[in-house]
Backbone as a chain_set.jsonl record, in Angstrom:
{"seq": "MSTQSPSLPPLSLTERRKRATQLEIAHAAAELFTAQGPDGTTAEAIAGRAGVALRTFYRYFRTKQDAVGPLLAVGGERWRALLAASEPGATLPKALRGAIAEALAAPDETAADGLRQARGLLRAAVDDPALRAVWYRVNQESEEKLRPVVAELAGGDARPLEVRLAAAAATDAIRIALETWAESDADVTGPGSPAELAVRCLAELMGGMRVLTRED", "coords": {"N": [[-23.444, -12.848, -45.462], [-24.156, -9.973, -43.678], [-24.1, -6.614, -44.735], [-24.974, -4.341, -43.652], [-25.778, -2.062, -40.978], [-27.274, -3.292, -37.934], [-30.808, -3.429, -38.044], [-32.733, -1.087, -36.427], [-35.523, 0.016, -34.474], [-36.982, 3.218, -35.158], [-36.178, 6.062, -33.132], [-38.281, 7.632, -30.746], [-39.519, 11.028, -30.56], [-39.332, 11.96, -27.962], [-37.391, 10.234, -26.908], [-35.212, 10.918, -28.515], [-34.792, 13.551, -27.719], [-34.133, 13.104, -25.064], [-31.709, 11.671, -25.315], [-30.173, 13.636, -26.564], [-30.034, 15.572, -24.554], [-28.663, 14.127, -22.594], [-26.187, 13.818, -23.881], [-25.377, 16.477, -24.082], [-25.003, 17.086, -21.401], [-22.992, 15.23, -20.889], [-20.876, 16.164, -22.514], [-20.418, 18.613, -21.248], [-19.586, 17.722, -18.723], [-17.231, 16.36, -19.457], [-15.644, 18.471, -20.424], [-15.284, 19.996, -18.088], [-14.095, 18.117, -16.339], [-11.707, 17.681, -17.696], [-10.555, 20.207, -17.622], [-10.402, 20.943, -14.871], [-10.357, 18.679, -13.333], [-11.964, 15.787, -11.788], [-12.265, 16.038, -8.984], [-12.379, 18.748, -8.603], [-14.754, 19.427, -9.698], [-18.251, 19.783, -9.607], [-21.55, 18.284, -9.489], [-23.419, 20.272, -9.708], [-21.987, 22.238, -11.076], [-21.574, 20.976, -13.526], [-24.215, 20.682, -14.442], [-24.881, 23.373, -14.657], [-23.066, 24.206, -16.673], [-24.069, 22.713, -18.781], [-26.531, 23.825, -19.049], [-28.841, 22.938, -17.77], [-31.251, 22.052, -15.241], [-30.324, 21.093, -11.886], [-31.843, 18.969, -10.921], [-32.561, 17.78, -13.287], [-30.122, 16.808, -14.153], [-29.693, 14.785, -12.196], [-31.789, 13.176, -12.824], [-30.949, 11.741, -14.955], [-28.376, 10.806, -14.342], [-26.513, 9.133, -11.842], [-24.174, 9.824, -10.495], [-21.549, 12.336, -10.723], [-19.438, 11.357, -12.239], [-20.67, 9.366, -13.738], [-21.849, 10.818, -15.699], [-20.282, 11.136, -17.99], [-20.533, 8.817, -19.371], [-22.382, 8.434, -21.671], [-21.022, 9.907, -23.636], [-18.555, 8.585, -23.887], [-19.536, 6.191, -24.842], [-20.385, 6.709, -27.407], [-18.314, 6.464, -29.302], [-17.978, 3.682, -29.386], [-20.424, 2.875, -30.459], [-20.253, 3.955, -33.016], [-18.05, 2.573, -34.09], [-18.9, -0.068, -34.047], [-20.957, 0.08, -35.9], [-19.49, 0.677, -38.2], [-18.03, -1.683, -38.452], [-20.093, -3.55, -38.844], [-20.887, -2.74, -41.327], [-18.972, -3.618, -43.069], [-17.174, -4.401, -46.108], [-18.625, -6.692, -48.482], [-17.644, -10.084, -48.258], [-15.276, -9.635, -46.936], [-12.729, -10.826, -44.764], [-12.834, -11.635, -41.246], [-10.538, -10.647, -39.74], [-9.591, -8.639, -41.531], [-11.85, -6.993, -41.682], [-12.092, -6.145, -39.016], [-9.658, -4.74, -38.633], [-9.966, -2.703, -40.547], [-12.309, -1.357, -39.667], [-11.557, -0.518, -37.101], [-9.364, 1.162, -37.671], [-10.64, 3.146, -39.179], [-12.55, 4.099, -37.361], [-10.992, 5.291, -35.407], [-9.642, 7.188, -36.745], [-8.66, 10.546, -37.647], [-9.952, 12.466, -39.589], [-10.808, 15.066, -39.819], [-11.123, 18.258, -38.065], [-13.135, 18.094, -36.192], [-13.31, 15.354, -35.54], [-10.722, 15.05, -34.558], [-10.822, 16.711, -32.308], [-12.628, 15.252, -30.786], [-11.094, 12.983, -30.129], [-9.094, 14.204, -28.63], [-10.594, 15.105, -26.503], [-11.307, 12.664, -25.366], [-8.766, 11.879, -24.578], [-8.257, 13.772, -22.56], [-10.198, 12.997, -20.678], [-9.354, 10.373, -20.042], [-6.892, 10.894, -18.909], [-7.732, 12.326, -16.698], [-9.009, 10.299, -15.378], [-7.052, 8.757, -14.253], [-6.444, 9.381, -11.606], [-8.887, 9.066, -10.433], [-10.916, 6.775, -9.251], [-13.692, 6.283, -9.596], [-14.279, 7.443, -12.048], [-12.655, 5.915, -13.695], [-13.97, 3.504, -13.376], [-16.34, 3.972, -14.769], [-15.329, 4.17, -17.371], [-14.324, 1.539, -17.739], [-16.712, 0.129, -17.492], [-18.187, 1.041, -19.71], [-16.598, -0.003, -21.739], [-16.911, -2.75, -21.272], [-19.655, -3.066, -21.759], [-19.673, -2.347, -24.444], [-18.163, -4.413, -25.551], [-19.913, -6.576, -25.141], [-22.069, -5.853, -26.781], [-20.806, -5.991, -29.163], [-20.423, -8.655, -29.804], [-22.604, -10.048, -31.292], [-22.263, -8.798, -33.778], [-19.685, -9.533, -34.526], [-20.104, -12.301, -34.631], [-21.822, -12.504, -36.815], [-20.159, -11.648, -38.904], [-18.117, -13.5, -38.726], [-19.199, -15.907, -39.505], [-21.135, -18.972, -39.79], [-19.682, -21.166, -38.84], [-18.144, -20.388, -36.766], [-17.201, -20.756, -33.432], [-18.889, -20.131, -30.28], [-17.079, -19.411, -28.216], [-14.871, -18.529, -29.669], [-15.961, -16.309, -30.929], [-16.527, -14.693, -28.729], [-13.928, -14.276, -27.729], [-12.79, -12.919, -29.899], [-14.325, -10.556, -29.948], [-13.59, -9.544, -27.47], [-10.841, -9.183, -27.854], [-10.805, -7.212, -29.874], [-12.145, -5.094, -28.602], [-10.455, -4.645, -26.389], [-8.13, -3.969, -27.746], [-8.712, -1.423, -28.756], [-9.257, -0.086, -26.346], [-6.806, -0.304, -24.885], [-5.104, 0.948, -26.679], [-6.107, 3.599, -26.709], [-5.736, 4.294, -24.021], [-2.937, 4.074, -23.824], [-2.143, 5.979, -25.695], [-3.212, 8.259, -24.482], [-1.506, 8.58, -22.367], [0.706, 9.549, -23.553], [2.334, 12.077, -25.627], [1.731, 11.965, -28.239], [0.49, 12.725, -31.545], [-2.847, 13.055, -33.001], [-2.864, 11.695, -35.332], [-0.727, 9.571, -37.373], [2.47, 8.089, -36.33], [2.161, 6.359, -33.24], [-0.405, 7.233, -32.826], [-3.948, 6.951, -31.937], [-5.284, 5.247, -33.852], [-3.127, 3.921, -35.147], [-1.9, 2.626, -32.99], [-4.003, 0.996, -32.086], [-4.488, -0.82, -34.198], [-2.055, -2.128, -34.147], [-2.161, -3.226, -31.562], [-4.34, -4.969, -31.883], [-3.274, -6.855, -33.664], [-1.365, -8.016, -32.017], [-2.955, -9.061, -29.944], [-4.702, -10.846, -31.202], [-3.356, -13.147, -31.844], [-3.326, -16.615, -31.608], [-5.99, -17.141, -32.247], [-8.308, -18.963, -33.964], [-10.501, -17.995, -35.437], [-9.669, -15.462, -35.887], [-7.376, -15.578, -37.331], [-7.681, -16.47, -39.865], [-7.195, -15.636, -43.146], [-7.574, -13.822, -46.267]], "CA": [[-22.932, -11.858, -44.535], [-24.846, -8.689, -43.769], [-23.226, -5.454, -44.875], [-25.683, -3.194, -43.113], [-25.907, -2.014, -39.534], [-28.512, -3.928, -37.507], [-31.983, -2.573, -38.16], [-33.307, -0.726, -35.141], [-36.701, 0.855, -34.612], [-36.666, 4.648, -35.013], [-36.395, 6.611, -31.799], [-39.347, 8.623, -30.614], [-39.038, 12.387, -30.331], [-38.966, 12.04, -26.551], [-36.125, 9.529, -26.724], [-34.153, 11.712, -29.151], [-34.517, 14.688, -26.84], [-33.452, 12.567, -23.887], [-30.326, 11.378, -25.682], [-29.492, 14.898, -26.826], [-29.759, 16.185, -23.258], [-27.609, 13.341, -21.96], [-24.916, 14.124, -24.525], [-25.009, 17.836, -23.692], [-24.466, 16.977, -20.039], [-21.737, 14.486, -20.981], [-19.859, 17.082, -23.031], [-20.12, 19.582, -20.187], [-18.791, 17.026, -17.708], [-15.903, 16.094, -20.011], [-14.911, 19.731, -20.463], [-14.914, 20.385, -16.727], [-13.142, 17.141, -15.809], [-10.427, 17.909, -18.362], [-10.007, 21.507, -17.22], [-10.151, 21.099, -13.436], [-10.358, 17.39, -12.654], [-13.222, 15.398, -11.142], [-12.358, 16.557, -7.611], [-12.707, 20.17, -8.656], [-15.998, 19.577, -10.453], [-19.456, 19.324, -8.921], [-22.709, 18.042, -10.344], [-24.04, 21.581, -9.955], [-21.217, 22.916, -12.117], [-21.854, 20.297, -14.798], [-25.572, 21.066, -14.847], [-24.828, 24.77, -15.096], [-22.389, 24.285, -17.974], [-24.95, 22.112, -19.784], [-27.759, 24.613, -19.153], [-30.0, 22.194, -17.284], [-31.433, 22.102, -13.795], [-29.651, 20.012, -11.177], [-32.746, 17.812, -10.857], [-32.475, 17.115, -14.59], [-28.88, 16.041, -14.117], [-29.868, 13.575, -11.398], [-32.778, 12.315, -13.469], [-30.245, 10.901, -15.908], [-27.11, 10.28, -13.861], [-26.448, 8.942, -10.396], [-23.008, 10.547, -9.999], [-20.942, 13.221, -11.724], [-18.62, 10.545, -13.144], [-21.564, 8.656, -14.658], [-22.309, 11.736, -16.742], [-19.507, 11.03, -19.231], [-20.803, 7.529, -20.004], [-22.914, 8.516, -23.036], [-20.003, 10.422, -24.549], [-17.611, 7.499, -24.13], [-20.209, 5.119, -25.574], [-20.616, 7.113, -28.801], [-17.275, 5.882, -30.137], [-18.274, 2.266, -29.562], [-21.56, 2.751, -31.37], [-19.791, 4.253, -34.376], [-17.149, 1.551, -34.605], [-19.696, -1.275, -34.319], [-21.666, 0.318, -37.163], [-18.505, 0.543, -39.273], [-17.717, -3.101, -38.598], [-21.258, -4.214, -39.427], [-21.006, -2.324, -42.726], [-17.772, -4.022, -43.799], [-17.43, -4.803, -47.492], [-18.963, -8.107, -48.626], [-16.537, -10.997, -48.504], [-14.09, -9.336, -46.132], [-12.501, -11.716, -43.637], [-12.994, -10.947, -39.965], [-9.374, -9.817, -39.417], [-9.57, -7.453, -42.389], [-12.96, -6.123, -41.289], [-11.755, -5.545, -37.731], [-8.603, -3.739, -38.832], [-10.506, -1.56, -41.272], [-13.257, -0.612, -38.841], [-10.808, 0.126, -36.021], [-8.584, 2.265, -38.236], [-11.54, 4.232, -39.57], [-13.208, 4.652, -36.182], [-10.052, 6.092, -34.627], [-8.991, 8.167, -37.611], [-9.002, 11.951, -37.391], [-9.932, 13.092, -40.913], [-11.135, 16.49, -39.728], [-10.884, 18.819, -36.742], [-14.163, 17.607, -35.263], [-12.871, 14.04, -35.072], [-9.518, 15.254, -33.751], [-11.247, 17.255, -31.024], [-13.229, 14.164, -30.04], [-10.016, 12.174, -29.57], [-8.431, 14.987, -27.585], [-11.478, 15.094, -25.337], [-11.135, 11.34, -24.755], [-7.459, 11.907, -23.894], [-8.424, 14.517, -21.323], [-10.952, 12.183, -19.728], [-8.538, 9.253, -19.588], [-5.884, 11.44, -18.002], [-8.423, 12.657, -15.456], [-9.418, 9.055, -14.726], [-5.908, 8.122, -13.598], [-6.531, 9.614, -10.158], [-10.277, 9.016, -9.995], [-11.415, 5.401, -9.442], [-15.076, 6.259, -10.078], [-14.25, 7.743, -13.478], [-12.108, 4.711, -14.345], [-15.017, 2.477, -13.366], [-17.248, 4.285, -15.881], [-14.6, 3.806, -18.584], [-14.302, 0.078, -17.857], [-18.087, -0.332, -17.705], [-18.532, 1.335, -21.096], [-15.89, -0.973, -22.579], [-17.545, -4.053, -21.103], [-20.926, -3.035, -22.478], [-19.356, -2.323, -25.865], [-17.765, -5.765, -25.928], [-21.106, -7.431, -25.186], [-22.838, -5.471, -27.961], [-20.013, -6.321, -30.349], [-20.426, -10.093, -30.081], [-23.432, -10.471, -32.431], [-21.697, -8.274, -35.025], [-18.569, -10.418, -34.833], [-20.658, -13.597, -35.003], [-22.351, -12.384, -38.181], [-19.038, -11.547, -39.835], [-17.278, -14.7, -38.641], [-19.847, -17.01, -40.203], [-21.812, -19.966, -38.971], [-18.814, -22.187, -38.257], [-17.401, -19.814, -35.64], [-17.692, -21.212, -32.137], [-19.189, -19.019, -29.363], [-15.881, -18.977, -27.503], [-14.068, -17.758, -30.615], [-16.627, -15.017, -31.119], [-16.323, -13.902, -27.512], [-12.523, -13.881, -27.681], [-12.559, -11.914, -30.932], [-14.924, -9.305, -29.487], [-12.766, -9.053, -26.37], [-9.571, -8.715, -28.414], [-11.034, -5.959, -30.579], [-12.466, -4.063, -27.615], [-9.253, -4.342, -25.617], [-7.175, -3.295, -28.622], [-9.067, -0.004, -28.766], [-9.102, 0.461, -24.987], [-5.389, -0.189, -24.554], [-4.53, 1.959, -27.563], [-6.501, 4.929, -26.241], [-5.071, 4.545, -22.741], [-1.516, 4.289, -24.097], [-2.022, 7.275, -26.366], [-3.512, 9.313, -23.516], [-0.33, 8.757, -21.513], [1.783, 10.108, -24.366], [2.077, 13.367, -26.276], [1.607, 11.699, -29.677], [-0.585, 13.44, -32.23], [-4.045, 12.264, -33.286], [-2.573, 10.903, -36.53], [0.674, 9.222, -37.52], [3.028, 7.132, -35.371], [1.712, 6.526, -31.868], [-1.785, 7.738, -32.787], [-4.891, 5.901, -31.538], [-5.524, 4.271, -34.917], [-1.923, 3.115, -35.36], [-1.713, 1.776, -31.814], [-5.075, 0.003, -31.991], [-4.24, -1.871, -35.191], [-0.926, -2.904, -33.634], [-2.655, -4.006, -30.42], [-5.179, -6.046, -32.385], [-2.393, -7.882, -34.215], [-0.738, -8.726, -30.891], [-3.942, -9.763, -29.139], [-5.454, -11.892, -31.886], [-2.534, -14.343, -31.671], [-3.671, -17.908, -32.186], [-7.428, -17.382, -32.374], [-8.594, -19.483, -35.301], [-11.437, -17.136, -36.14], [-9.0, -14.207, -36.187], [-6.152, -15.784, -38.101], [-8.032, -16.849, -41.248], [-7.046, -14.498, -44.036], [-7.959, -14.034, -47.671]], "C": [[-23.639, -10.533, -44.727], [-23.836, -7.561, -43.878], [-23.869, -4.194, -44.339], [-25.68, -3.239, -41.599], [-27.219, -2.671, -39.146], [-29.678, -2.953, -37.568], [-32.599, -2.344, -36.791], [-34.544, 0.134, -35.353], [-36.338, 2.319, -34.428], [-36.999, 5.133, -33.614], [-37.542, 7.611, -31.821], [-38.732, 9.993, -30.381], [-38.583, 12.547, -28.887], [-37.615, 11.396, -26.301], [-34.974, 10.304, -27.35], [-33.785, 12.908, -28.29], [-33.752, 14.242, -25.597], [-31.982, 12.314, -24.192], [-29.536, 12.656, -25.936], [-29.123, 15.593, -25.517], [-28.634, 15.453, -22.549], [-26.246, 13.655, -22.564], [-24.448, 15.539, -24.195], [-24.387, 17.83, -22.3], [-23.109, 16.274, -20.071], [-20.61, 15.374, -21.493], [-19.453, 18.103, -21.969], [-19.24, 18.949, -19.118], [-17.368, 16.784, -18.205], [-15.056, 17.359, -20.031], [-14.421, 20.129, -19.075], [-13.907, 19.419, -16.118], [-11.751, 17.378, -16.4], [-9.758, 19.18, -17.846], [-9.599, 21.553, -15.751], [-10.212, 19.809, -12.641], [-11.682, 17.075, -12.006], [-13.373, 15.97, -9.736], [-12.767, 18.022, -7.586], [-14.002, 20.464, -9.376], [-17.169, 19.034, -9.653], [-20.559, 19.038, -9.928], [-23.407, 19.351, -10.673], [-23.323, 22.325, -11.073], [-21.476, 22.296, -13.487], [-23.227, 20.695, -15.318], [-25.588, 22.505, -15.364], [-24.181, 24.922, -16.448], [-23.285, 23.743, -19.08], [-26.25, 22.89, -19.969], [-29.004, 23.857, -18.744], [-30.083, 22.35, -15.771], [-30.717, 20.918, -13.145], [-30.54, 18.778, -11.091], [-32.754, 17.058, -12.189], [-31.22, 16.268, -14.66], [-29.105, 14.717, -13.391], [-30.991, 12.674, -11.929], [-32.078, 11.311, -14.389], [-29.015, 10.2, -15.335], [-27.08, 10.216, -12.337], [-25.3, 9.743, -9.784], [-22.45, 11.447, -11.099], [-20.087, 12.426, -12.709], [-19.485, 9.797, -14.154], [-21.933, 9.517, -15.863], [-21.536, 11.597, -18.049], [-19.778, 9.725, -19.972], [-21.34, 7.627, -21.427], [-21.893, 8.999, -24.053], [-18.991, 9.334, -24.884], [-18.23, 6.394, -24.977], [-20.402, 5.441, -27.052], [-19.585, 6.478, -29.728], [-17.518, 4.409, -30.406], [-19.415, 2.037, -30.531], [-21.113, 2.96, -32.816], [-18.926, 3.106, -34.911], [-17.876, 0.234, -34.848], [-20.45, -1.124, -35.637], [-20.715, 0.175, -38.347], [-18.163, -0.921, -39.511], [-18.864, -3.847, -39.268], [-21.397, -3.9, -40.914], [-19.777, -2.674, -43.55], [-18.128, -4.538, -45.192], [-17.726, -6.29, -47.579], [-17.725, -8.953, -48.916], [-15.292, -10.737, -47.691], [-13.949, -10.352, -45.0], [-12.624, -10.92, -42.348], [-11.761, -10.123, -39.605], [-9.325, -8.527, -40.226], [-10.661, -6.481, -41.986], [-12.663, -5.414, -39.973], [-10.706, -4.453, -37.892], [-9.155, -2.492, -39.507], [-11.426, -0.709, -40.425], [-12.543, 0.131, -37.717], [-10.049, 1.34, -36.549], [-9.475, 3.446, -38.605], [-12.176, 4.897, -38.36], [-12.294, 5.585, -35.4], [-9.275, 7.093, -35.48], [-9.437, 9.578, -37.234], [-8.952, 12.709, -38.713], [-10.247, 14.58, -40.9], [-10.973, 16.951, -38.284], [-11.924, 18.362, -35.73], [-13.769, 16.266, -34.678], [-11.637, 14.166, -34.185], [-9.876, 15.785, -32.372], [-11.887, 16.171, -30.151], [-12.178, 13.274, -29.396], [-9.31, 12.923, -28.447], [-9.284, 15.047, -26.326], [-11.384, 13.757, -24.609], [-9.813, 11.282, -24.006], [-7.573, 12.639, -22.562], [-9.153, 13.716, -20.263], [-10.112, 11.031, -19.183], [-7.422, 9.73, -18.658], [-6.514, 11.792, -16.659], [-8.776, 11.399, -14.673], [-8.289, 8.381, -13.966], [-6.015, 8.23, -12.082], [-7.954, 9.571, -9.63], [-10.858, 7.623, -10.264], [-12.835, 5.346, -9.995], [-15.138, 6.539, -11.574], [-13.666, 6.571, -14.256], [-13.165, 3.62, -14.422], [-16.017, 2.706, -14.492], [-16.611, 3.866, -17.202], [-14.605, 2.297, -18.791], [-15.705, -0.469, -18.123], [-18.508, -0.116, -19.15], [-17.853, 0.339, -22.029], [-16.505, -2.357, -22.472], [-18.867, -4.123, -21.863], [-20.702, -3.042, -23.988], [-18.963, -3.705, -26.361], [-18.971, -6.685, -26.068], [-21.948, -7.13, -26.423], [-22.12, -5.843, -29.251], [-20.143, -7.788, -30.755], [-21.334, -10.5, -31.235], [-22.917, -9.956, -33.771], [-20.543, -9.163, -35.467], [-19.078, -11.784, -35.299], [-21.177, -13.583, -36.435], [-21.218, -12.378, -39.199], [-18.201, -12.815, -39.871], [-17.886, -15.886, -39.374], [-20.346, -18.079, -39.257], [-20.914, -20.997, -38.33], [-17.998, -21.66, -37.084], [-18.027, -20.27, -34.328], [-17.927, -20.027, -31.211], [-17.964, -18.506, -28.621], [-14.993, -18.129, -28.408], [-14.649, -16.366, -30.81], [-16.379, -14.12, -29.916], [-14.88, -13.412, -27.407], [-12.217, -12.791, -28.705], [-13.12, -10.561, -30.513], [-14.097, -8.701, -28.361], [-11.451, -8.488, -26.896], [-9.736, -7.359, -29.094], [-11.315, -4.816, -29.603], [-11.234, -3.657, -26.826], [-8.198, -3.642, -26.465], [-7.442, -1.79, -28.645], [-8.834, 0.619, -27.397], [-7.637, 0.703, -24.65], [-4.717, 0.882, -25.407], [-4.858, 3.366, -27.068], [-5.818, 5.275, -24.92], [-3.587, 4.836, -22.939], [-1.281, 5.642, -24.737], [-2.254, 8.426, -25.389], [-2.332, 9.59, -22.601], [0.814, 9.449, -22.24], [1.417, 11.511, -24.853], [1.964, 13.206, -27.784], [0.408, 12.428, -30.251], [-1.766, 12.496, -32.474], [-3.882, 11.424, -34.552], [-1.086, 10.559, -36.538], [1.15, 8.23, -36.476], [2.563, 7.419, -33.941], [0.312, 7.06, -31.717], [-2.724, 6.618, -32.342], [-5.101, 4.831, -32.607], [-4.327, 3.35, -35.109], [-1.705, 2.151, -34.205], [-2.758, 0.659, -31.755], [-4.891, -1.136, -32.98], [-3.087, -2.754, -34.73], [-1.359, -3.787, -32.455], [-3.5, -5.186, -30.882], [-4.33, -7.19, -32.915], [-1.74, -8.695, -33.1], [-1.752, -9.591, -30.149], [-4.596, -10.932, -29.869], [-4.671, -13.193, -31.999], [-3.001, -15.583, -32.395], [-5.153, -18.173, -32.303], [-7.757, -17.799, -33.796], [-9.483, -18.532, -36.094], [-10.799, -15.809, -36.535], [-7.752, -14.373, -37.046], [-6.433, -16.252, -39.519], [-7.994, -15.605, -42.126], [-7.533, -14.856, -45.434], [-6.994, -15.0, -48.341]], "O": [[-23.707, -10.028, -45.848], [-22.823, -7.563, -43.179], [-23.359, -3.095, -44.552], [-25.592, -4.311, -41.0], [-28.181, -2.631, -39.913], [-29.546, -1.79, -37.188], [-32.943, -3.292, -36.086], [-34.606, 0.903, -36.313], [-35.467, 2.636, -33.617], [-37.963, 4.684, -32.993], [-37.738, 8.336, -32.796], [-37.554, 10.1, -30.043], [-37.569, 13.192, -28.618], [-36.786, 11.939, -25.57], [-33.879, 10.35, -26.788], [-32.608, 13.241, -28.147], [-32.836, 14.926, -25.14], [-31.109, 12.698, -23.414], [-28.366, 12.75, -25.566], [-28.027, 16.138, -25.387], [-27.75, 16.081, -21.967], [-25.254, 13.748, -21.84], [-23.249, 15.774, -24.045], [-23.374, 18.486, -22.055], [-22.184, 16.674, -19.365], [-19.502, 15.337, -20.958], [-18.271, 18.412, -21.819], [-18.272, 19.554, -18.659], [-16.407, 16.979, -17.46], [-13.874, 17.319, -19.691], [-13.276, 20.551, -18.912], [-12.965, 19.847, -15.451], [-10.745, 17.287, -15.697], [-8.542, 19.219, -17.657], [-8.568, 22.134, -15.414], [-10.128, 19.831, -11.413], [-12.454, 17.983, -11.7], [-14.474, 16.345, -9.333], [-13.426, 18.475, -6.65], [-14.319, 21.624, -9.639], [-17.086, 17.945, -9.085], [-20.508, 19.49, -11.072], [-23.925, 19.527, -11.775], [-23.958, 22.962, -11.914], [-21.583, 23.007, -14.487], [-23.384, 21.009, -16.498], [-26.224, 22.811, -16.374], [-24.67, 25.675, -17.291], [-23.265, 24.257, -20.199], [-26.989, 22.651, -20.925], [-30.087, 24.085, -19.283], [-29.114, 22.728, -15.114], [-30.527, 19.875, -13.77], [-30.044, 17.655, -11.18], [-32.932, 15.841, -12.215], [-31.245, 15.145, -15.164], [-28.754, 13.655, -13.903], [-31.109, 11.523, -11.507], [-32.546, 10.188, -14.578], [-28.651, 9.117, -15.793], [-27.555, 11.118, -11.646], [-25.433, 10.28, -8.684], [-22.835, 11.331, -12.263], [-20.015, 12.778, -13.886], [-19.079, 9.613, -15.302], [-22.288, 8.997, -16.92], [-22.071, 11.907, -19.113], [-19.299, 9.544, -21.092], [-20.809, 6.967, -22.32], [-21.895, 8.553, -25.2], [-18.611, 9.179, -26.045], [-17.53, 5.734, -25.745], [-20.566, 4.531, -27.865], [-19.929, 6.007, -30.812], [-17.294, 3.932, -31.518], [-19.375, 1.105, -31.334], [-21.536, 2.24, -33.721], [-19.067, 2.717, -36.07], [-17.512, -0.509, -35.76], [-20.57, -2.081, -36.402], [-21.086, -0.383, -39.38], [-18.024, -1.348, -40.657], [-18.642, -4.675, -40.151], [-21.955, -4.693, -41.671], [-19.558, -2.095, -44.614], [-19.227, -5.041, -45.425], [-17.145, -7.078, -46.832], [-16.873, -8.575, -49.721], [-14.345, -11.522, -47.739], [-14.935, -10.699, -44.35], [-12.532, -9.693, -42.35], [-11.919, -8.975, -39.191], [-9.053, -7.455, -39.686], [-10.431, -5.272, -41.951], [-12.946, -4.225, -39.826], [-10.854, -3.361, -37.343], [-8.858, -1.368, -39.1], [-11.342, 0.519, -40.451], [-12.881, 1.275, -37.412], [-10.085, 2.414, -35.949], [-9.117, 4.601, -38.375], [-12.328, 6.118, -38.329], [-12.756, 6.556, -34.8], [-8.364, 7.762, -34.993], [-10.464, 9.766, -36.583], [-8.037, 13.499, -38.946], [-9.977, 15.279, -41.876], [-10.718, 16.144, -37.39], [-11.627, 18.254, -34.541], [-13.875, 16.052, -33.471], [-11.519, 13.47, -33.177], [-9.297, 15.357, -31.373], [-11.714, 16.166, -28.932], [-12.339, 12.851, -28.251], [-8.967, 12.331, -27.424], [-8.758, 15.04, -25.212], [-11.381, 13.716, -23.379], [-9.738, 10.703, -22.922], [-7.044, 12.178, -21.55], [-8.782, 13.744, -19.089], [-10.157, 10.745, -17.986], [-7.056, 9.025, -17.717], [-5.908, 11.584, -15.609], [-8.835, 11.427, -13.444], [-8.54, 7.522, -13.121], [-5.712, 7.278, -11.362], [-8.209, 9.991, -8.501], [-11.249, 7.328, -11.393], [-13.153, 4.455, -10.782], [-15.948, 5.948, -12.288], [-14.128, 6.265, -15.355], [-13.247, 2.896, -15.413], [-16.493, 1.749, -15.104], [-17.275, 3.277, -18.055], [-14.863, 1.825, -19.898], [-15.869, -1.418, -18.89], [-19.122, -0.995, -19.753], [-18.458, -0.115, -23.0], [-16.611, -3.066, -23.473], [-19.159, -5.116, -22.529], [-21.458, -3.674, -24.726], [-19.367, -4.125, -27.445], [-19.045, -7.481, -27.004], [-22.484, -8.046, -27.045], [-22.746, -5.993, -30.301], [-19.986, -8.121, -31.93], [-20.884, -11.245, -32.106], [-23.113, -10.609, -34.797], [-20.434, -9.507, -36.644], [-18.545, -12.357, -36.25], [-20.988, -14.545, -37.178], [-21.31, -13.03, -40.239], [-17.641, -13.17, -40.909], [-17.161, -16.776, -39.819], [-20.016, -18.085, -38.072], [-21.322, -21.652, -37.37], [-17.239, -22.411, -36.472], [-19.24, -20.177, -34.144], [-17.242, -19.011, -31.334], [-17.822, -17.3, -28.417], [-14.427, -17.128, -27.967], [-13.922, -15.374, -30.85], [-16.062, -12.939, -30.061], [-14.638, -12.262, -27.038], [-11.475, -11.852, -28.416], [-12.469, -9.533, -30.7], [-13.922, -7.484, -28.303], [-10.996, -7.439, -26.44], [-8.91, -6.464, -28.915], [-10.793, -3.712, -29.757], [-10.989, -2.469, -26.614], [-7.45, -2.808, -25.956], [-6.514, -0.985, -28.563], [-8.284, 1.715, -27.292], [-7.269, 1.783, -24.187], [-3.867, 1.63, -24.924], [-3.98, 4.226, -27.016], [-5.375, 6.406, -24.719], [-3.037, 5.735, -22.302], [-0.35, 6.363, -24.378], [-1.574, 9.45, -25.459], [-2.172, 10.709, -22.113], [1.779, 9.886, -21.614], [0.354, 12.048, -24.54], [2.084, 14.179, -28.528], [-0.562, 12.714, -29.549], [-1.693, 11.3, -32.19], [-4.691, 10.531, -34.808], [-0.29, 11.161, -35.818], [0.335, 7.596, -35.805], [2.569, 8.564, -33.49], [-0.13, 7.321, -30.598], [-2.337, 5.45, -32.367], [-5.097, 3.639, -32.299], [-4.49, 2.135, -35.222], [-1.364, 0.988, -34.42], [-2.44, -0.481, -31.416], [-5.116, -2.296, -32.637], [-3.125, -3.973, -34.895], [-0.968, -4.951, -32.367], [-3.388, -6.283, -30.334], [-4.621, -8.357, -32.653], [-1.58, -9.909, -33.22], [-1.448, -10.722, -29.769], [-5.002, -11.906, -29.235], [-5.267, -14.245, -32.228], [-3.069, -15.617, -33.624], [-5.553, -19.328, -32.447], [-7.503, -17.046, -34.736], [-9.248, -18.292, -37.278], [-11.311, -15.105, -37.405], [-7.141, -13.381, -37.443], [-5.498, -16.416, -40.303], [-8.698, -14.631, -41.86], [-7.852, -16.004, -45.74], [-7.149, -15.306, -49.523]]}, "num_chains": 1, "name": "protein.A"}
């Protein structure tokens, strides 16, 4: 079992700059959507808040709602890395619970602010189908990227269907937890927090999956 994140080629300077610009635009869009809603926000306003030209905005994003995609995807990237780096010998259920709890924890104000920003976006998405579509697309892409990590942790005897179900259960546990938390006034930690809800959702969703019910 690998305990390291998948090895990826280093990004070029151009690619790093591109990603940094995309995240700056994504943060600007999230701030504006949270403050005044998608209907009250234009692509021009997002570009202005991010300090880029409107043509730069449209070079990276087709619509104003698409702009938050990179920001929403960051959480998935972090949690997949945490799962891939699970301690040697950990069973898949234990690894999933640990990675989910750590990914959604709020150990400092920066992490807490990130969760609050996600809450603002999810609340804004309630009345904006295009923004919800971005959220669902990011979750679908995250689930697909999660499958090889789950397969590695599950071991060679895990069937493809089991791996797919496990990846779907883990992804949906986080999605449902964040959506439920966004509808509430619960804090970023403690009862009703994203981490607490996600671990509970995972336990409910993993049900009778053989690959998810094998314990130490």
